[in-house]
N, CA, C, O and the ligand as a Tripos MOL2 file, in Angstrom:
@<TRIPOS>MOLECULE
protein
  265   263    67     0     0
PROTEIN
NO_CHARGES

@<TRIPOS>ATOM
      1 N          -7.4500   15.3030   -7.4840 N.3       1 MET1
      2 CA         -6.3490   15.2470   -6.5210 C.3       1 MET1
      3 C          -5.0770   15.7690   -7.2040 C.2       1 MET1
      4 O          -4.8150   15.4260   -8.3570 O.2       1 MET1
      5 N          -4.3040   16.5730   -6.5220 N.am      2 THR2
      6 CA         -3.0830   17.1280   -7.1000 C.3       2 THR2
      7 C          -1.8780   16.8070   -6.2160 C.2       2 THR2
      8 O          -2.0220   16.5140   -5.0290 O.2       2 THR2
      9 N          -0.6920   16.8690   -6.8130 N.am      3 CYS3
     10 CA          0.5560   16.6340   -6.0900 C.3       3 CYS3
     11 C           0.7340   17.7020   -5.0080 C.2       3 CYS3
     12 O           0.5380   18.8900   -5.2650 O.2       3 CYS3
     13 N           1.1030   17.2780   -3.8090 N.am      4 SER4
     14 CA          1.2650   18.2370   -2.7140 C.3       4 SER4
     15 C           2.5650   19.0200   -2.8420 C.2       4 SER4
     16 O           2.7620   20.0190   -2.1500 O.2       4 SER4
     17 N           3.4550   18.5680   -3.7320 N.am      5 ALA5
     18 CA          4.7340   19.2590   -3.9020 C.3       5 ALA5
     19 C           4.7070   20.2140   -5.0890 C.2       5 ALA5
     20 O           5.0930   21.3750   -4.9530 O.2       5 ALA5
     21 N           4.2490   19.7370   -6.2680 N.am      6 CYS6
     22 CA          4.3120   20.5760   -7.4700 C.3       6 CYS6
     23 C           2.9260   20.9220   -8.0140 C.2       6 CYS6
     24 O           2.8210   21.6450   -9.0040 O.2       6 CYS6
     25 N           1.8720   20.4230   -7.3910 N.am      7 GLU7
     26 CA          0.4820   20.7520   -7.7460 C.3       7 GLU7
     27 C           0.0490   20.2380   -9.1140 C.2       7 GLU7
     28 O          -0.9460   20.7040   -9.6680 O.2       7 GLU7
     29 N           0.7950   19.2770   -9.6620 N.am      8 LYS8
     30 CA          0.3690   18.6270  -10.8950 C.3       8 LYS8
     31 C          -0.8600   17.7640  -10.6140 C.2       8 LYS8
     32 O          -0.9660   17.1500   -9.5520 O.2       8 LYS8
     33 N          -1.7870   17.7220  -11.5730 N.am      9 GLU9
     34 CA         -2.9500   16.8480  -11.4500 C.3       9 GLU9
     35 C          -2.4890   15.3890  -11.4890 C.2       9 GLU9
     36 O          -1.7220   15.0070  -12.3740 O.2       9 GLU9
     37 N          -2.9500   14.5750  -10.5360 N.am     10 LEU10
     38 CA         -2.5010   13.1910  -10.4790 C.3      10 LEU10
     39 C          -3.3140   12.3040  -11.4080 C.2      10 LEU10
     40 O          -4.5330   12.4510  -11.5080 O.2      10 LEU10
     41 N          -2.6390   11.3810  -12.0890 N.am     11 SER11
     42 CA         -3.3320   10.3910  -12.9110 C.3      11 SER11
     43 C          -3.8700    9.2850  -12.0070 C.2      11 SER11
     44 O          -3.5210    9.1870  -10.8310 O.2      11 SER11
     45 N          -4.7320    8.4580  -12.5970 N.am     12 PHE12
     46 CA         -5.2810    7.3080  -11.8640 C.3      12 PHE12
     47 C          -4.1530    6.4430  -11.3010 C.2      12 PHE12
     48 O          -4.1950    6.0410  -10.1380 O.2      12 PHE12
     49 N          -3.1510    6.1610  -12.1270 N.am     13 ASN13
     50 CA         -2.0460    5.3100  -11.6810 C.3      13 ASN13
     51 C          -1.2100    5.9800  -10.5890 C.2      13 ASN13
     52 O          -0.7110    5.3100   -9.6850 O.2      13 ASN13
     53 N          -1.0630    7.2750  -10.6750 N.am     14 GLU14
     54 CA         -0.2970    7.9790   -9.6400 C.3      14 GLU14
     55 C          -1.0260    7.9140   -8.2930 C.2      14 GLU14
     56 O          -0.3950    7.7900   -7.2430 O.2      14 GLU14
     57 N          -2.3330    7.9970   -8.3330 N.am     15 ILE15
     58 CA         -3.1040    7.8520   -7.0920 C.3      15 ILE15
     59 C          -2.8980    6.4540   -6.5220 C.2      15 ILE15
     60 O          -2.7680    6.2800   -5.3110 O.2      15 ILE15
     61 N          -2.8690    5.4490   -7.4180 N.am     16 GLY16
     62 CA         -2.5960    4.0750   -6.9920 C.3      16 GLY16
     63 C          -1.2210    3.9310   -6.3630 C.2      16 GLY16
     64 O          -1.0560    3.2470   -5.3530 O.2      16 GLY16
     65 N          -0.2320    4.5840   -6.9710 N.am     17 LEU17
     66 CA          1.1310    4.5340   -6.4280 C.3      17 LEU17
     67 C           1.1790    5.1160   -5.0230 C.2      17 LEU17
     68 O           1.8680    4.5920   -4.1480 O.2      17 LEU17
     69 N           0.4480    6.1960   -4.8160 N.am     18 ASN18
     70 CA          0.4240    6.8020   -3.4830 C.3      18 ASN18
     71 C          -0.1530    5.8430   -2.4530 C.2      18 ASN18
     72 O           0.3280    5.7590   -1.3230 O.2      18 ASN18
     73 N          -1.2030    5.1150   -2.8660 N.am     19 LYS19
     74 CA         -1.8120    4.1540   -1.9340 C.3      19 LYS19
     75 C          -0.8280    3.0480   -1.5860 C.2      19 LYS19
     76 O          -0.7970    2.5580   -0.4570 O.2      19 LYS19
     77 N          -0.0120    2.6550   -2.5850 N.am     20 LYS20
     78 CA          0.9330    1.5590   -2.3730 C.3      20 LYS20
     79 C           2.1730    2.0050   -1.6130 C.2      20 LYS20
     80 O           2.6440    1.3050   -0.7160 O.2      20 LYS20
     81 N           2.7040    3.1790   -1.9760 N.am     21 PHE21
     82 CA          4.0380    3.5540   -1.5020 C.3      21 PHE21
     83 C           4.0740    4.7580   -0.5750 C.2      21 PHE21
     84 O           5.0880    4.9980    0.0800 O.2      21 PHE21
     85 N           3.0080    5.5030   -0.5080 N.am     22 ASN22
     86 CA          3.0740    6.7550    0.2380 C.3      22 ASN22
     87 C           2.1350    6.7690    1.4430 C.2      22 ASN22
     88 O           2.0340    7.7730    2.1490 O.2      22 ASN22
     89 N           1.4510    5.6490    1.6720 N.am     23 GLY23
     90 CA          0.5890    5.5450    2.8450 C.3      23 GLY23
     91 C          -0.3850    6.6920    2.9580 C.2      23 GLY23
     92 O          -1.0550    7.0460    1.9880 O.2      23 GLY23
     93 N          -0.4650    7.2690    4.1350 N.am     24 ASN24
     94 CA         -1.3980    8.3670    4.3720 C.3      24 ASN24
     95 C          -0.7370    9.7320    4.2420 C.2      24 ASN24
     96 O          -1.3110   10.7460    4.6410 O.2      24 ASN24
     97 N           0.4700    9.7590    3.6840 N.am     25 SER25
     98 CA          1.1420   11.0360    3.5000 C.3      25 SER25
     99 C           0.4270   11.8490    2.4320 C.2      25 SER25
    100 O          -0.4020   11.3210    1.6910 O.2      25 SER25
    101 N           0.7450   13.1250    2.3570 N.am     26 ALA26
    102 CA          0.1590   13.9880    1.3320 C.3      26 ALA26
    103 C           0.5030   13.4220   -0.0430 C.2      26 ALA26
    104 O           1.6350   12.9930   -0.2680 O.2      26 ALA26
    105 N          -0.4640   13.4160   -0.9690 N.am     27 PRO27
    106 CA         -0.2510   12.7850   -2.2770 C.3      27 PRO27
    107 C           0.8350   13.4630   -3.1010 C.2      27 PRO27
    108 O           0.9980   14.6820   -3.0550 O.2      27 PRO27
    109 N           1.5740   12.6540   -3.8550 N.am     28 LEU28
    110 CA          2.6400   13.1540   -4.7120 C.3      28 LEU28
    111 C           2.4860   12.5790   -6.1200 C.2      28 LEU28
    112 O           2.0090   11.4570   -6.2900 O.2      28 LEU28
    113 N           2.8940   13.3580   -7.1330 N.am     29 CYS29
    114 CA          2.9210   12.8380   -8.5000 C.3      29 CYS29
    115 C           4.0670   11.8450   -8.6310 C.2      29 CYS29
    116 O           4.8960   11.7180   -7.7310 O.2      29 CYS29
    117 N           4.1070   11.1380   -9.7650 N.am     30 MET30
    118 CA          5.1180   10.1020   -9.9140 C.3      30 MET30
    119 C           6.5340   10.6500   -9.7540 C.2      30 MET30
    120 O           7.3740   10.0300   -9.1010 O.2      30 MET30
    121 N           6.7950   11.8020  -10.3450 N.am     31 ARG31
    122 CA          8.1410   12.3760  -10.2810 C.3      31 ARG31
    123 C           8.5260   12.7190   -8.8450 C.2      31 ARG31
    124 O           9.6260   12.3870   -8.4030 O.2      31 ARG31
    125 N           7.6390   13.3720   -8.1230 N.am     32 CYS32
    126 CA          7.9420   13.7630   -6.7440 C.3      32 CYS32
    127 C           8.0030   12.5410   -5.8300 C.2      32 CYS32
    128 O           8.8110   12.4980   -4.9020 O.2      32 CYS32
    129 N           7.1510   11.5480   -6.0910 N.am     33 LEU33
    130 CA          7.1670   10.3320   -5.2870 C.3      33 LEU33
    131 C           8.4740    9.5670   -5.5040 C.2      33 LEU33
    132 O           9.0610    9.0520   -4.5520 O.2      33 LEU33
    133 N           8.9270    9.4950   -6.7600 N.am     34 ALA34
    134 CA         10.1950    8.8230   -7.0680 C.3      34 ALA34
    135 C          11.3410    9.5040   -6.3200 C.2      34 ALA34
    136 O          12.2260    8.8460   -5.7730 O.2      34 ALA34
    137 N          11.3010   10.8300   -6.3110 N.am     35 GLU35
    138 CA         12.3420   11.5870   -5.6250 C.3      35 GLU35
    139 C          12.3290   11.2850   -4.1280 C.2      35 GLU35
    140 O          13.3760   11.0870   -3.5100 O.2      35 GLU35
    141 N          11.1340   11.2550   -3.5630 N.am     36 LYS36
    142 CA         10.9930   10.9760   -2.1390 C.3      36 LYS36
    143 C          11.4850    9.5720   -1.7890 C.2      36 LYS36
    144 O          12.1270    9.3680   -0.7580 O.2      36 LYS36
    145 N          11.1750    8.6010   -2.6650 N.am     37 LEU37
    146 CA         11.5370    7.2110   -2.4070 C.3      37 LEU37
    147 C          12.9710    6.9050   -2.8090 C.2      37 LEU37
    148 O          13.5010    5.8480   -2.4670 O.2      37 LEU37
    149 N          13.6130    7.8400   -3.5480 N.am     38 GLY38
    150 CA         14.9780    7.6160   -3.9800 C.3      38 GLY38
    151 C          15.0840    6.6080   -5.1140 C.2      38 GLY38
    152 O          16.0830    5.8980   -5.2360 O.2      38 GLY38
    153 N          14.0350    6.5510   -5.9510 N.am     39 VAL39
    154 CA         14.0570    5.6570   -7.1140 C.3      39 VAL39
    155 C          13.7740    6.4820   -8.3700 C.2      39 VAL39
    156 O          13.4840    7.6750   -8.2840 O.2      39 VAL39
    157 N          13.8600    5.8370   -9.5360 N.am     40 THR40
    158 CA         13.5500    6.5240  -10.7890 C.3      40 THR40
    159 C          12.0670    6.3690  -11.1130 C.2      40 THR40
    160 O          11.4020    5.4600  -10.6160 O.2      40 THR40
    161 N          11.5560    7.2770  -11.9610 N.am     41 THR41
    162 CA         10.1610    7.1370  -12.3960 C.3      41 THR41
    163 C          10.0000    5.8530  -13.2120 C.2      41 THR41
    164 O           8.9340    5.2390  -13.1980 O.2      41 THR41
    165 N          11.0620    5.4450  -13.9240 N.am     42 ALA42
    166 CA         11.0060    4.1960  -14.6900 C.3      42 ALA42
    167 C          10.7450    3.0150  -13.7520 C.2      42 ALA42
    168 O          10.0110    2.0910  -14.1010 O.2      42 ALA42
    169 N          11.3390    3.0500  -12.5780 N.am     43 ARG43
    170 CA         11.1270    1.9840  -11.5810 C.3      43 ARG43
    171 C           9.6680    1.9620  -11.1300 C.2      43 ARG43
    172 O           9.0780    0.8940  -10.9720 O.2      43 ARG43
    173 N           9.0960    3.1310  -10.9270 N.am     44 LEU44
    174 CA          7.6920    3.1850  -10.5270 C.3      44 LEU44
    175 C           6.7820    2.6840  -11.6510 C.2      44 LEU44
    176 O           5.7830    2.0120  -11.3960 O.2      44 LEU44
    177 N           7.1400    3.0180  -12.9050 N.am     45 GLU45
    178 CA          6.3800    2.4970  -14.0550 C.3      45 GLU45
    179 C           6.4270    0.9680  -14.0650 C.2      45 GLU45
    180 O           5.4360    0.3030  -14.3670 O.2      45 GLU45
    181 N           7.6120    0.4220  -13.7250 N.am     46 GLU46
    182 CA          7.7450   -1.0360  -13.6490 C.3      46 GLU46
    183 C           6.8380   -1.6160  -12.5700 C.2      46 GLU46
    184 O           6.2090   -2.6570  -12.7590 O.2      46 GLU46
    185 N           6.7850   -0.9260  -11.4400 N.am     47 LYS47
    186 CA          5.9410   -1.4120  -10.3440 C.3      47 LYS47
    187 C           4.4720   -1.3950  -10.7550 C.2      47 LYS47
    188 O           3.7220   -2.3120  -10.4230 O.2      47 LYS47
    189 N           4.0570   -0.3420  -11.4840 N.am     48 ILE48
    190 CA          2.6830   -0.2740  -11.9770 C.3      48 ILE48
    191 C           2.3980   -1.4950  -12.8570 C.2      48 ILE48
    192 O           1.3590   -2.1410  -12.7230 O.2      48 ILE48
    193 N           3.3470   -1.8040  -13.7670 N.am     49 ALA49
    194 CA          3.1750   -2.9480  -14.6640 C.3      49 ALA49
    195 C           3.0750   -4.2450  -13.8580 C.2      49 ALA49
    196 O           2.2820   -5.1290  -14.1830 O.2      49 ALA49
    197 N           3.8960   -4.3490  -12.7940 N.am     50 GLU50
    198 CA          3.8630   -5.5510  -11.9560 C.3      50 GLU50
    199 C           2.5190   -5.7010  -11.2490 C.2      50 GLU50
    200 O           1.9370   -6.7860  -11.2200 O.2      50 GLU50
    201 N           2.0410   -4.6100  -10.6860 N.am     51 TYR51
    202 CA          0.7610   -4.6700   -9.9820 C.3      51 TYR51
    203 C          -0.3780   -4.9760  -10.9420 C.2      51 TYR51
    204 O          -1.2910   -5.7340  -10.6140 O.2      51 TYR51
    205 N          -0.3190   -4.3750  -12.1420 N.am     52 ARG52
    206 CA         -1.3500   -4.6530  -13.1400 C.3      52 ARG52
    207 C          -1.3320   -6.1220  -13.5180 C.2      52 ARG52
    208 O          -2.3820   -6.7540  -13.6380 O.2      52 ARG52
    209 N          -0.1190   -6.6720  -13.7090 N.am     53 ALA53
    210 CA          0.0160   -8.0820  -14.0780 C.3      53 ALA53
    211 C          -0.5540   -8.9790  -12.9850 C.2      53 ALA53
    212 O          -1.0550  -10.0690  -13.2620 O.2      53 ALA53
    213 N          -0.4740   -8.5150  -11.7450 N.am     54 ALA54
    214 CA         -0.9910   -9.2810  -10.6160 C.3      54 ALA54
    215 C          -2.4890   -9.0760  -10.4290 C.2      54 ALA54
    216 O          -3.0970   -9.6510   -9.5270 O.2      54 ALA54
    217 N          -3.0770   -8.2490  -11.2930 N.am     55 GLY55
    218 CA         -4.5240   -8.0660  -11.2500 C.3      55 GLY55
    219 C          -4.9950   -6.9500  -10.3430 C.2      55 GLY55
    220 O          -6.1790   -6.8710  -10.0180 O.2      55 GLY55
    221 N          -4.0740   -6.0800   -9.9260 N.am     56 CYS56
    222 CA         -4.4510   -4.9850   -9.0420 C.3      56 CYS56
    223 C          -5.2700   -3.9500   -9.8040 C.2      56 CYS56
    224 O          -4.8390   -3.4510  -10.8430 O.2      56 CYS56
    225 N          -6.4400   -3.6340   -9.2890 N.am     57 THR57
    226 CA         -7.3430   -2.7140   -9.9860 C.3      57 THR57
    227 C          -7.0380   -1.2490   -9.6910 C.2      57 THR57
    228 O          -7.7340   -0.3580  -10.1780 O.2      57 THR57
    229 N          -6.0070   -0.9990   -8.9020 N.am     58 MET58
    230 CA         -5.6430    0.4010   -8.6330 C.3      58 MET58
    231 C          -4.8610    1.0150   -9.7980 C.2      58 MET58
    232 O          -4.5850    2.2150   -9.8090 O.2      58 MET58
    233 N          -4.5040    0.1650  -10.7880 N.am     59 PHE59
    234 CA         -3.7220    0.6530  -11.9170 C.3      59 PHE59
    235 C          -4.3810    0.2370  -13.2230 C.2      59 PHE59
    236 O          -4.9750   -0.8360  -13.3180 O.2      59 PHE59
    237 N          -4.2690    1.1010  -14.2320 N.am     60 VAL60
    238 CA         -4.8610    0.8060  -15.5380 C.3      60 VAL60
    239 C          -3.8020    0.8930  -16.6160 C.2      60 VAL60
    240 O          -2.7710    1.5440  -16.4500 O.2      60 VAL60
    241 N          -4.0780    0.2190  -17.7330 N.am     61 ALA61
    242 CA         -3.1720    0.2690  -18.8800 C.3      61 ALA61
    243 C          -3.3610    1.5650  -19.6300 C.2      61 ALA61
    244 O          -4.4650    2.1040  -19.6960 O.2      61 ALA61
    245 N          -2.2730    2.0650  -20.1980 N.am     62 GLY62
    246 CA         -2.3710    3.1800  -21.1320 C.3      62 GLY62
    247 C          -2.6920    4.5190  -20.5170 C.2      62 GLY62
    248 O          -2.9910    5.4720  -21.2380 O.2      62 GLY62
    249 N          -2.6400    4.6180  -19.2000 N.am     63 SER63
    250 CA         -2.9240    5.8910  -18.5530 C.3      63 SER63
    251 C          -1.7130    6.8100  -18.6420 C.2      63 SER63
    252 O          -0.5760    6.3680  -18.4770 O.2      63 SER63
    253 N          -1.9620    8.0820  -18.9020 N.am     64 ARG64
    254 CA         -0.8620    9.0390  -18.9220 C.3      64 ARG64
    255 C          -0.2610    9.1420  -17.5310 C.2      64 ARG64
    256 O          -0.9920    9.1990  -16.5420 O.2      64 ARG64
    257 N           1.0480    9.1650  -17.4460 N.am     65 SER65
    258 CA          1.6680    9.3550  -16.1380 C.3      65 SER65
    259 C           2.3720   10.7100  -16.0890 C.2      65 SER65
    260 O           2.8460   11.1250  -15.0320 O.2      65 SER65
    261 N           2.4420   11.3970  -17.2230 N.am     66 GLU66
    262 CA          3.0690   12.7350  -17.2290 C.3      66 GLU66
    263 C           2.0020   13.7780  -17.4900 C.2      66 GLU66
    264 O           2.3030   14.9710  -17.5380 O.2      66 GLU66
    265 ZN          4.8030   16.5500   -7.9980 Zn       67 ZN67
@<TRIPOS>BOND
     1     1     2 1
     2     2     3 1
     3     3     4 2
     4     3     5 am
     5     5     6 1
     6     6     7 1
     7     7     8 2
     8     7     9 am
     9     9    10 1
    10    10    11 1
    11    11    12 2
    12    11    13 am
    13    13    14 1
    14    14    15 1
    15    15    16 2
    16    15    17 am
    17    17    18 1
    18    18    19 1
    19    19    20 2
    20    19    21 am
    21    21    22 1
    22    22    23 1
    23    23    24 2
    24    23    25 am
    25    25    26 1
    26    26    27 1
    27    27    28 2
    28    27    29 am
    29    29    30 1
    30    30    31 1
    31    31    32 2
    32    31    33 am
    33    33    34 1
    34    34    35 1
    35    35    36 2
    36    35    37 am
    37    37    38 1
    38    38    39 1
    39    39    40 2
    40    39    41 am
    41    41    42 1
    42    42    43 1
    43    43    44 2
    44    43    45 am
    45    45    46 1
    46    46    47 1
    47    47    48 2
    48    47    49 am
    49    49    50 1
    50    50    51 1
    51    51    52 2
    52    51    53 am
    53    53    54 1
    54    54    55 1
    55    55    56 2
    56    55    57 am
    57    57    58 1
    58    58    59 1
    59    59    60 2
    60    59    61 am
    61    61    62 1
    62    62    63 1
    63    63    64 2
    64    63    65 am
    65    65    66 1
    66    66    67 1
    67    67    68 2
    68    67    69 am
    69    69    70 1
    70    70    71 1
    71    71    72 2
    72    71    73 am
    73    73    74 1
    74    74    75 1
    75    75    76 2
    76    75    77 am
    77    77    78 1
    78    78    79 1
    79    79    80 2
    80    79    81 am
    81    81    82 1
    82    82    83 1
    83    83    84 2
    84    83    85 am
    85    85    86 1
    86    86    87 1
    87    87    88 2
    88    87    89 am
    89    89    90 1
    90    90    91 1
    91    91    92 2
    92    91    93 am
    93    93    94 1
    94    94    95 1
    95    95    96 2
    96    95    97 am
    97    97    98 1
    98    98    99 1
    99    99   100 2
   100    99   101 am
   101   101   102 1
   102   102   103 1
   103   103   104 2
   104   103   105 am
   105   105   106 1
   106   106   107 1
   107   107   108 2
   108   107   109 am
   109   109   110 1
   110   110   111 1
   111   111   112 2
   112   111   113 am
   113   113   114 1
   114   114   115 1
   115   115   116 2
   116   115   117 am
   117   117   118 1
   118   118   119 1
   119   119   120 2
   120   119   121 am
   121   121   122 1
   122   122   123 1
   123   123   124 2
   124   123   125 am
   125   125   126 1
   126   126   127 1
   127   127   128 2
   128   127   129 am
   129   129   130 1
   130   130   131 1
   131   131   132 2
   132   131   133 am
   133   133   134 1
   134   134   135 1
   135   135   136 2
   136   135   137 am
   137   137   138 1
   138   138   139 1
   139   139   140 2
   140   139   141 am
   141   141   142 1
   142   142   143 1
   143   143   144 2
   144   143   145 am
   145   145   146 1
   146   146   147 1
   147   147   148 2
   148   147   149 am
   149   149   150 1
   150   150   151 1
   151   151   152 2
   152   151   153 am
   153   153   154 1
   154   154   155 1
   155   155   156 2
   156   155   157 am
   157   157   158 1
   158   158   159 1
   159   159   160 2
   160   159   161 am
   161   161   162 1
   162   162   163 1
   163   163   164 2
   164   163   165 am
   165   165   166 1
   166   166   167 1
   167   167   168 2
   168   167   169 am
   169   169   170 1
   170   170   171 1
   171   171   172 2
   172   171   173 am
   173   173   174 1
   174   174   175 1
   175   175   176 2
   176   175   177 am
   177   177   178 1
   178   178   179 1
   179   179   180 2
   180   179   181 am
   181   181   182 1
   182   182   183 1
   183   183   184 2
   184   183   185 am
   185   185   186 1
   186   186   187 1
   187   187   188 2
   188   187   189 am
   189   189   190 1
   190   190   191 1
   191   191   192 2
   192   191   193 am
   193   193   194 1
   194   194   195 1
   195   195   196 2
   196   195   197 am
   197   197   198 1
   198   198   199 1
   199   199   200 2
   200   199   201 am
   201   201   202 1
   202   202   203 1
   203   203   204 2
   204   203   205 am
   205   205   206 1
   206   206   207 1
   207   207   208 2
   208   207   209 am
   209   209   210 1
   210   210   211 1
   211   211   212 2
   212   211   213 am
   213   213   214 1
   214   214   215 1
   215   215   216 2
   216   215   217 am
   217   217   218 1
   218   218   219 1
   219   219   220 2
   220   219   221 am
   221   221   222 1
   222   222   223 1
   223   223   224 2
   224   223   225 am
   225   225   226 1
   226   226   227 1
   227   227   228 2
   228   227   229 am
   229   229   230 1
   230   230   231 1
   231   231   232 2
   232   231   233 am
   233   233   234 1
   234   234   235 1
   235   235   236 2
   236   235   237 am
   237   237   238 1
   238   238   239 1
   239   239   240 2
   240   239   241 am
   241   241   242 1
   242   242   243 1
   243   243   244 2
   244   243   245 am
   245   245   246 1
   246   246   247 1
   247   247   248 2
   248   247   249 am
   249   249   250 1
   250   250   251 1
   251   251   252 2
   252   251   253 am
   253   253   254 1
   254   254   255 1
   255   255   256 2
   256   255   257 am
   257   257   258 1
   258   258   259 1
   259   259   260 2
   260   259   261 am
   261   261   262 1
   262   262   263 1
   263   263   264 2
@<TRIPOS>SUBSTRUCTURE
     1 MET1         2 RESIDUE 1 A MET
     2 THR2         6 RESIDUE 1 A THR
     3 CYS3        10 RESIDUE 1 A CYS
     4 SER4        14 RESIDUE 1 A SER
     5 ALA5        18 RESIDUE 1 A ALA
     6 CYS6        22 RESIDUE 1 A CYS
     7 GLU7        26 RESIDUE 1 A GLU
     8 LYS8        30 RESIDUE 1 A LYS
     9 GLU9        34 RESIDUE 1 A GLU
    10 LEU10       38 RESIDUE 1 A LEU
    11 SER11       42 RESIDUE 1 A SER
    12 PHE12       46 RESIDUE 1 A PHE
    13 ASN13       50 RESIDUE 1 A ASN
    14 GLU14       54 RESIDUE 1 A GLU
    15 ILE15       58 RESIDUE 1 A ILE
    16 GLY16       62 RESIDUE 1 A GLY
    17 LEU17       66 RESIDUE 1 A LEU
    18 ASN18       70 RESIDUE 1 A ASN
    19 LYS19       74 RESIDUE 1 A LYS
    20 LYS20       78 RESIDUE 1 A LYS
    21 PHE21       82 RESIDUE 1 A PHE
    22 ASN22       86 RESIDUE 1 A ASN
    23 GLY23       90 RESIDUE 1 A GLY
    24 ASN24       94 RESIDUE 1 A ASN
    25 SER25       98 RESIDUE 1 A SER
    26 ALA26      102 RESIDUE 1 A ALA
    27 PRO27      106 RESIDUE 1 A PRO
    28 LEU28      110 RESIDUE 1 A LEU
    29 CYS29      114 RESIDUE 1 A CYS
    30 MET30      118 RESIDUE 1 A MET
    31 ARG31      122 RESIDUE 1 A ARG
    32 CYS32      126 RESIDUE 1 A CYS
    33 LEU33      130 RESIDUE 1 A LEU
    34 ALA34      134 RESIDUE 1 A ALA
    35 GLU35      138 RESIDUE 1 A GLU
    36 LYS36      142 RESIDUE 1 A LYS
    37 LEU37      146 RESIDUE 1 A LEU
    38 GLY38      150 RESIDUE 1 A GLY
    39 VAL39      154 RESIDUE 1 A VAL
    40 THR40      158 RESIDUE 1 A THR
    41 THR41      162 RESIDUE 1 A THR
    42 ALA42      166 RESIDUE 1 A ALA
    43 ARG43      170 RESIDUE 1 A ARG
    44 LEU44      174 RESIDUE 1 A LEU
    45 GLU45      178 RESIDUE 1 A GLU
    46 GLU46      182 RESIDUE 1 A GLU
    47 LYS47      186 RESIDUE 1 A LYS
    48 ILE48      190 RESIDUE 1 A ILE
    49 ALA49      194 RESIDUE 1 A ALA
    50 GLU50      198 RESIDUE 1 A GLU
    51 TYR51      202 RESIDUE 1 A TYR
    52 ARG52      206 RESIDUE 1 A ARG
    53 ALA53      210 RESIDUE 1 A ALA
    54 ALA54      214 RESIDUE 1 A ALA
    55 GLY55      218 RESIDUE 1 A GLY
    56 CYS56      222 RESIDUE 1 A CYS
    57 THR57      226 RESIDUE 1 A THR
    58 MET58      230 RESIDUE 1 A MET
    59 PHE59      234 RESIDUE 1 A PHE
    60 VAL60      238 RESIDUE 1 A VAL
    61 ALA61      242 RESIDUE 1 A ALA
    62 GLY62      246 RESIDUE 1 A GLY
    63 SER63      250 RESIDUE 1 A SER
    64 ARG64      254 RESIDUE 1 A ARG
    65 SER65      258 RESIDUE 1 A SER
    66 GLU66      262 RESIDUE 1 A GLU
    67 ZN67       265 GROUP 0 **** ****
């Protein structure tokens, strides 16, 4: 799966972010998704950590996000 805006290959966590924050819209990488949502990529990284802490299996530790 690739970003619909910049065509970057999406990481596992980025696919998870799309499921959480982007609904059924065309998939976006973390950078493009942050831009769309009006937040920083650091904020999205925090959300990944929060979901992981809550036991969400859509996100993994140590996955490249860039
Ligand atoms: Zn992108």
